N, CA, C and O of each residue as an XYZ file, in Angstrom:
480
protein
N       1.034    -22.315     18.706
C       1.274    -22.471     17.239
C      -0.391    -22.890     16.700
O      -0.795    -23.975     17.120
N      -1.180    -22.229     15.965
C      -2.492    -22.436     15.714
C      -2.712    -23.469     14.994
O      -1.697    -24.091     14.683
N      -3.773    -23.901     14.590
C      -4.174    -25.150     13.820
C      -3.597    -24.842     12.376
O      -2.878    -25.676     11.826
N      -3.874    -23.797     11.843
C      -3.404    -23.479     10.556
C      -1.896    -23.420     10.248
O      -1.432    -23.578      9.119
N      -1.144    -23.167     11.406
C       0.366    -23.143     11.204
C       0.857    -24.548     11.382
O       1.910    -24.932     10.874
N       0.010    -25.374     12.176
C       0.272    -26.865     12.344
C       0.165    -27.709     10.919
O       0.968    -28.564     10.544
N      -1.037    -27.255     10.208
C      -1.052    -27.749      8.778
C      -0.135    -27.574      7.955
O       0.315    -28.397      7.158
N       0.256    -26.207      8.161
C       1.224    -25.458      7.127
C       2.511    -26.393      7.519
O       3.111    -26.935      6.590
N       2.909    -26.578      8.731
C       4.310    -27.113      8.877
C       4.136    -28.760      8.540
O       5.087    -29.422      8.124
N       3.085    -29.209      8.724
C       3.011    -30.747      8.115
C       3.036    -30.870      6.504
O       3.511    -31.778      5.823
N       2.588    -30.058      6.227
C       2.519    -29.932      4.452
C       4.081    -29.441      4.051
O       4.651    -30.018      3.125
N       4.690    -28.447      4.720
C       6.008    -28.130      4.243
C       6.880    -29.648      4.732
O       7.618    -30.167      3.895
N       6.744    -30.221      5.978
C       7.635    -31.307      6.146
C       7.419    -32.376      5.157
O       8.376    -32.963      4.651
N       6.048    -32.683      4.827
C       5.619    -33.733      3.874
C       6.404    -33.307      2.385
O       7.017    -34.150      1.729
N       6.302    -32.097      2.035
C       6.999    -31.791      0.822
C       8.597    -32.169      0.774
O       9.168    -32.692     -0.182
N       9.125    -31.826      1.893
C      10.548    -32.314      1.942
C      10.852    -33.666      1.413
O      11.951    -33.912      0.916
N       9.925    -34.534      1.506
C      10.224    -35.921      1.114
C       9.513    -36.288     -0.110
O      10.066    -37.094     -0.857
N       8.392    -35.824     -0.418
C       7.657    -36.190     -1.594
C       7.730    -35.418     -2.713
O       7.375    -35.878     -3.798
N       8.235    -34.055     -2.572
C       8.564    -33.123     -3.804
C       7.222    -33.070     -4.820
O       7.353    -33.132     -6.042
N       6.173    -32.972     -4.288
C       4.992    -32.787     -5.351
C       5.025    -31.432     -5.749
O       5.118    -30.520     -4.928
N       4.944    -31.237     -7.101
C       5.192    -29.894     -7.977
C       4.224    -28.936     -7.473
O       4.672    -27.849     -7.106
N       2.684    -29.196     -7.370
C       1.795    -28.190     -6.964
C       1.882    -27.601     -5.524
O       1.493    -26.500     -5.134
N       2.514    -28.643     -4.803
C       2.693    -28.234     -3.151
C       3.948    -27.315     -3.319
O       3.959    -26.159     -2.895
N       4.912    -27.845     -3.908
C       6.127    -27.092     -3.864
C       5.838    -25.681     -4.308
O       6.354    -24.764     -3.670
N       4.953    -25.383     -5.485
C       4.445    -24.021     -5.732
C       4.213    -23.308     -4.697
O       4.762    -22.230     -4.466
N       3.315    -23.900     -3.939
C       2.668    -23.288     -2.757
C       3.748    -22.799     -1.666
O       3.741    -21.697     -1.116
N       4.688    -23.847     -1.460
C       5.925    -23.368     -0.498
C       6.608    -22.474     -0.948
O       6.927    -21.585     -0.158
N       7.039    -22.391     -2.249
C       7.599    -21.267     -2.714
C       6.975    -19.889     -2.582
O       7.603    -18.893     -2.225
N       5.849    -19.912     -2.861
C       4.839    -18.576     -2.770
C       4.943    -18.199     -1.228
O       5.352    -17.071     -0.955
N       4.657    -18.925     -0.378
C       4.708    -18.630      0.955
C       6.204    -18.150      1.593
O       6.362    -17.314      2.483
N       7.117    -18.814      0.979
C       8.428    -18.400      1.206
C       8.950    -17.134      0.550
O       9.806    -16.437      1.093
N       8.463    -16.880     -0.523
C       8.622    -15.650     -1.489
C       7.835    -14.370     -0.674
O       8.254    -13.212     -0.669
N       6.655    -14.825     -0.020
C       5.961    -13.656      0.353
C       6.637    -13.137      2.003
O       6.458    -12.045      2.541
N       7.249    -14.036      2.408
C       7.957    -13.770      3.704
C       9.368    -13.081      3.530
O       9.924    -12.450      4.430
N       9.900    -13.287      2.211
C      11.235    -12.721      2.066
C      11.391    -11.294      2.278
O      10.497    -10.803      1.588
N      11.978    -10.421      2.803
C      11.893     -9.196      2.925
C      11.413     -8.844      4.373
O      11.550     -7.705      4.819
N      10.831     -9.884      5.107
C      10.299     -9.543      6.334
C      11.477    -10.152      7.418
O      12.148    -11.181      7.339
N      11.445     -9.202      8.345
C      12.687     -9.466      9.647
C      11.914     -9.327     10.835
O      10.761     -8.898     10.821
N      12.466     -9.648     11.771
C      12.118     -9.581     13.146
C      12.184     -8.164     13.620
O      13.159     -7.460     13.356
N      11.040     -7.682     14.400
C      11.376     -6.255     15.016
C      12.191     -6.131     15.976
O      12.296     -7.084     16.749
N      12.856     -5.130     16.158
C      13.894     -4.687     17.335
C      13.046     -4.618     18.299
O      11.845     -4.777     18.081
N      13.570     -4.348     19.623
C      13.058     -4.126     20.779
C      12.221     -2.886     20.895
O      11.107     -2.824     21.417
N      12.974     -1.797     20.281
C      12.533     -0.609     20.003
C      11.187     -0.552     19.136
O      10.189      0.020     19.576
N      11.205     -1.077     18.072
C      10.163     -1.111     17.502
C       9.087     -1.881     17.930
O       7.984     -1.465     17.574
N       9.121     -2.992     18.663
C       7.972     -3.590     19.388
C       7.548     -2.600     20.725
O       6.395     -2.627     21.156
N       8.305     -1.970     21.165
C       7.776     -0.898     22.179
C       6.939      0.065     21.540
O       5.838      0.286     22.044
N       7.292      0.677     20.500
C       6.305      1.442     19.528
C       5.167      0.661     19.167
O       4.142      1.336     19.067
N       5.042     -0.541     18.943
C       3.949     -1.359     18.703
C       2.918     -1.398     19.801
O       1.731     -1.087     19.699
N       3.590     -1.850     20.918
C       2.856     -2.206     22.077
C       2.410     -0.707     22.627
O       1.472     -0.683     23.424
N       2.930      0.340     22.307
C       2.525      1.741     22.803
C       1.047      2.022     22.061
O       0.163      2.640     22.655
N       0.896      1.568     20.868
C      -0.539      1.602     20.279
C      -0.442      2.985     19.782
O       0.524      3.374     19.126
N      -1.536      3.793     20.126
C      -1.836      5.136     19.388
C      -0.748      6.245     19.890
O      -0.258      7.117     19.172
N      -0.517      6.062     21.061
C       0.448      6.814     21.797
C       1.804      6.980     21.462
O       2.654      7.024     22.351
N       2.150      7.097     20.037
C       3.551      6.960     19.574
C       4.246      8.072     19.212
O       5.361      7.940     18.708
N       3.674      9.352     19.422
C       4.200     10.688     18.988
C       4.278     11.407     20.272
O       3.415     11.351     21.148
N       5.512     12.174     20.332
C       5.519     13.123     21.479
C       4.649     14.192     21.288
O       4.015     14.404     20.255
N       4.628     14.954     22.445
C       3.587     16.400     22.277
C       4.421     17.139     21.480
O       3.801     17.766     20.620
N       5.729     17.300     21.462
C       6.390     18.277     20.514
C       6.033     17.915     19.022
O       5.653     18.765     18.217
N       6.188     16.589     18.728
C       5.746     16.191     17.392
C       4.496     16.424     17.045
O       4.351     16.620     15.838
N       3.445     16.473     17.759
C       2.057     16.671     17.499
C       1.892     18.202     17.489
O       1.120     18.690     16.664
N       2.486     18.902     18.248
C       2.400     20.474     18.426
C       2.885     20.815     16.846
O       2.219     21.639     16.220
N       3.957     20.226     16.255
C       4.417     20.885     15.043
C       3.390     20.530     13.895
O       3.328     21.120     12.816
N       2.633     19.524     14.276
C       1.454     19.336     13.073
C       0.300     20.120     13.537
O      -0.767     19.771     13.033
N       0.250     21.123     14.399
C      -0.882     21.756     14.656
C      -1.933     21.322     15.670
O      -3.078     21.769     15.728
N      -1.367     20.336     16.510
C      -2.348     19.734     17.601
C      -1.882     20.560     18.767
O      -0.686     20.654     19.045
N      -3.043     21.287     19.596
C      -2.690     21.826     20.815
C      -3.145     20.884     21.780
O      -4.221     20.290     21.717
N      -2.215     20.757     22.753
C      -2.263     19.748     24.029
C      -2.541     20.361     25.113
O      -1.761     21.249     25.458
N      -3.574     20.105     25.852
C      -3.605     20.673     27.265
C      -3.999     19.489     28.279
O      -4.654     18.487     27.992
N      -3.453     19.831     29.529
C      -3.933     18.861     30.555
C      -4.983     19.548     31.435
O      -4.774     20.600     32.039
N      -6.152     18.845     31.452
C      -7.203     19.210     32.299
C      -7.439     18.063     33.472
O      -7.784     16.901     33.258
N      -7.200     18.603     34.630
C      -7.486     17.515     35.822
C      -6.522     16.286     35.578
O      -6.852     15.130     35.839
N      -5.224     16.672     35.020
C      -4.287     15.492     34.972
C      -4.542     14.621     33.655
O      -3.735     13.769     33.283
N      -5.718     14.903     32.992
C      -5.964     14.238     31.534
C      -5.408     15.032     30.510
O      -5.493     16.260     30.520
N      -4.736     14.263     29.459
C      -4.344     15.085     28.082
C      -5.339     15.067     27.337
O      -5.958     14.047     27.034
N      -5.631     16.379     26.909
C      -6.826     16.636     25.742
C      -6.179     17.350     24.358
O      -5.199     18.095     24.375
N      -6.821     17.021     23.339
C      -6.195     17.557     22.051
C      -7.277     18.478     21.511
O      -8.468     18.349     21.797
N      -6.753     19.473     20.664
C      -7.450     20.381     20.101
C      -6.815     20.787     18.663
O      -5.594     20.828     18.505
N      -7.669     21.063     17.705
C      -7.013     21.796     16.453
C      -7.709     23.210     16.055
O      -8.903     23.501     16.120
N      -6.770     23.888     15.685
C      -7.230     25.228     15.199
C      -7.576     25.329     13.793
O      -6.726     25.062     12.944
N      -8.746     25.690     13.473
C      -9.073     25.950     12.126
C      -8.717     27.282     11.781
O      -8.536     28.191     12.592
N      -8.597     27.383     10.207
C      -7.868     28.614      9.659
C      -8.525     29.937     10.485
O      -7.789     30.836     10.891
N      -9.852     29.958     10.669
C     -10.463     31.016     10.987
C     -10.319     31.303     12.729
O     -10.963     32.155     13.342
N      -9.460     30.504     13.235
C      -9.128     30.558     14.620
C      -9.816     29.866     15.580
O      -9.429     29.866     16.748
N     -10.868     29.231     15.190
C     -11.701     28.344     16.016
C     -10.984     26.977     16.356
O     -10.618     26.223     15.454
N     -10.798     26.685     17.711
C     -10.433     25.576     18.016
C     -11.448     24.433     18.314
O     -12.494     24.636     18.929
N     -11.094     23.300     17.868
C     -12.150     22.148     17.984
C     -11.405     20.921     18.750
O     -10.228     20.599     18.591
N     -12.355     20.305     19.619
C     -11.629     19.222     20.239
C     -11.516     18.082     19.404
O     -12.480     17.835     18.680
N     -10.424     17.267     19.360
C     -10.236     16.072     18.500
C      -9.687     15.058     19.543
O      -9.054     15.366     20.553
N     -10.018     13.821     19.156
C      -9.602     12.630     19.868
C      -8.082     12.171     19.672
O      -7.345     12.776     18.893
N      -7.729     11.267     20.284
C      -6.174     11.063     20.291
C      -5.804     10.430     18.914
O      -4.731     10.705     18.377
N      -6.823      9.471     18.280
C      -6.377      8.996     16.882
C      -6.265     10.149     15.914
O      -5.435     10.121     15.005
N      -7.066     11.136     16.091
C      -7.084     12.399     15.111
C      -5.632     13.160     15.170
O      -4.948     13.536     14.219
N      -5.385     13.267     16.494
C      -4.178     14.035     16.728
C      -3.046     13.305     15.947
O      -2.346     13.905     15.132
N      -2.872     11.739     16.283
C      -1.685     11.023     15.740
C      -1.823     10.874     14.316
O      -0.870     10.497     13.634
N      -3.208     11.209     13.709
C      -3.249     11.145     12.271
C      -2.932     12.334     11.621
O      -2.701     12.402     10.413
N      -2.915     13.414     12.512
C      -2.445     14.641     12.104
C      -1.024     14.680     11.867
O      -0.495     15.159     10.865
N      -0.413     14.126     12.888
C       1.102     14.032     12.585
C       1.647     13.060     11.552
O       2.668     13.221     10.884
N       0.871     12.099     11.522
C       1.075     11.075     10.234
C       1.070     11.993      8.818
O       1.968     11.995      7.977
N       0.015     12.650      8.787
C      -0.078     13.436      7.594
C       0.983     14.584      7.360
O       1.580     14.830      6.313
N       1.059     15.096      8.325
C       2.141     16.298      8.606
C       3.599     15.793      8.121
O       4.378     16.428      7.410
N       3.804     14.398      8.714
C       5.033     13.958      8.522
C       5.227     13.588      7.032
O       6.188     13.986      6.372
N       4.270     12.818      6.567
C       4.356     12.299      5.248
C       4.196     13.222      4.151
O       4.359     12.945      2.963
N       3.850     14.390      4.653
C       3.645     15.429      3.421
C       4.911     16.415      3.462
O       5.029     17.386      2.714
N       5.729     16.078      4.322
C       7.136     16.943      4.366
C       6.841     18.225      5.234
O       7.395     19.295      4.982
N       6.054     18.088      6.142
C       5.976     19.255      7.119
C       4.718     20.157      6.467
O       4.926     21.365      6.583
N       3.890     19.931      6.033
C       2.639     20.657      5.510
C       1.587     20.384      6.477
O       1.420     19.211      6.813
N       0.759     21.415      7.036
C       0.043     21.137      8.026
C      -1.366     21.069      7.223
O      -1.492     21.654      6.147
N      -2.430     20.310      7.815
C      -3.740     19.918      6.959
C      -4.257     21.086      6.844
O      -4.025     22.017      7.615
N      -5.079     21.133      5.768
C      -6.079     22.200      5.752
C      -7.428     21.848      6.318
O      -7.708     20.676      6.568
N      -8.274     22.842      6.527
C      -9.380     22.542      7.327
C     -10.318     21.605      6.705
O     -10.961     20.844      7.428
N     -10.461     21.588      5.412
C     -10.953     20.216      4.597
C     -10.474     18.903      4.935
O     -11.199     17.928      5.137
N      -9.169     18.925      4.990
C      -8.334     17.616      5.123
C      -8.468     17.239      6.567
O      -8.502     16.048      6.875
N      -8.547     18.207      7.492
C      -8.813     17.926      8.864
C     -10.250     17.474      9.366
O     -10.408     16.695     10.306
N     -11.259     18.036      8.650
C     -12.692     17.715      8.653
C     -12.939     16.160      8.138
O     -13.795     15.388      8.572
N     -11.943     15.900      7.076
C     -12.201     14.598      6.545
C     -11.627     13.455      7.343
O     -12.174     12.352      7.364
N     -10.390     13.761      8.075
C      -9.804     13.003      8.848
C     -10.558     12.624     10.114
O     -10.608     11.488     10.586
N     -11.175     13.785     10.635
C     -12.124     13.384     11.897
C     -13.388     12.654     11.354
O     -13.880     11.768     12.053
N     -13.893     12.941     10.265
C     -15.095     11.954      9.710
C     -14.552     10.645      9.573
O     -15.405      9.784      9.787
N     -13.222     10.122      9.238
C     -12.832      8.795      9.028
C     -12.512      8.357     10.246
O     -12.443      7.128     10.259
N     -12.257      8.925     11.417
C     -11.702      8.424     12.670
C     -13.119      7.758     13.404
O     -13.049      7.225     14.511
């Protein structure tokens, strides 16, 4: 527990007995902002711990990512509309699938891909 959490715990414990209106408003705000939150399942924690490598090769390929293994190392490429392949990093590959998935299965245009690369 860090210092901020300790302070909040003391304030919340204090409030149980003092019933100060201003502090109660803060307590209610904190509880309200936490309402809808839940603990992650083990599966969800596993995905979070995996970091960027959260999509399978087949999912990435559906989004237009070409995957090759060179000397045992995974590399990623995207093909532009004119047929030119460009090397991309893993973050761009994962972003391509995010966009593909959120758009309902539409692959990125060249302009969108270039924008994604520029933002990475």
